[in-house]
Each structure stands twice: as C-alpha cells, then as structure tokens.
C-alpha positions as CSV (number, residue, x, y, z in Angstrom):
1,X,66.7,-21.0,90.0
2,X,65.8,-20.0,93.9
3,X,67.1,-18.7,96.9
4,X,65.8,-19.6,100.4
5,X,67.3,-17.7,103.2
6,X,66.9,-20.0,106.1
7,X,68.3,-18.9,109.5
8,X,66.8,-20.6,112.8
9,X,68.8,-20.5,116.9
10,X,69.1,-23.7,118.0
11,X,68.8,-24.4,122.4
12,X,70.1,-27.5,124.0
13,X,69.8,-28.2,127.9
14,X,70.5,-30.9,129.4
15,X,70.5,-32.2,133.0
16,X,73.3,-35.7,134.4
17,X,73.6,-36.9,137.4
18,X,77.3,-36.6,139.4
19,X,78.8,-38.7,142.3
20,X,78.6,-34.4,143.2
21,X,75.2,-33.7,142.2
22,X,73.3,-32.1,139.3
23,X,75.5,-31.3,136.2
24,X,72.8,-28.8,134.1
25,X,74.8,-27.6,130.9
26,X,73.1,-25.2,128.2
27,X,74.3,-24.9,124.5
28,X,73.0,-22.9,122.1
29,X,73.9,-22.2,118.5
30,X,72.4,-20.5,115.6
31,X,72.5,-21.7,112.0
32,X,72.2,-19.7,108.9
33,X,71.9,-21.0,105.5
34,X,71.6,-19.1,102.2
35,X,71.4,-22.3,99.4
36,X,70.5,-21.9,95.4
37,X,67.9,-24.1,94.7
38,X,68.5,-25.2,90.8
39,X,65.8,-27.0,89.5
40,X,65.2,-27.8,85.5
41,X,60.8,-29.4,84.1
42,X,60.9,-31.4,81.1
43,X,57.7,-31.5,79.9
44,X,56.2,-33.8,76.8
45,X,52.6,-33.6,75.2
46,X,51.0,-35.6,72.5
C-alpha cells in the first residue's frame, strides 16, 4: 500500500476574435489528488 499526494495548478490563456475585437480569457484551477494505491505481488519459484 502506498500514498501519493499530488497537487498542481493549471492555467489556460485563450484568445478569440470577435466582431468588436480580440477577447482574452484566462482560467486557473488547482487540482489536488490524494490517492491510496494498493497492489498485490505474487511470485512462484521452482
């Protein structure tokens, strides 16, 4: 079992041409993941 904390910030800048001029849109979000990862390992030797 392992725990992997992860946090990141995503930023998005877009431009669109409109009849009245150029429109700039800026978006930002923070993503936080805290998953617990489980795994099973089985080995056989002869």
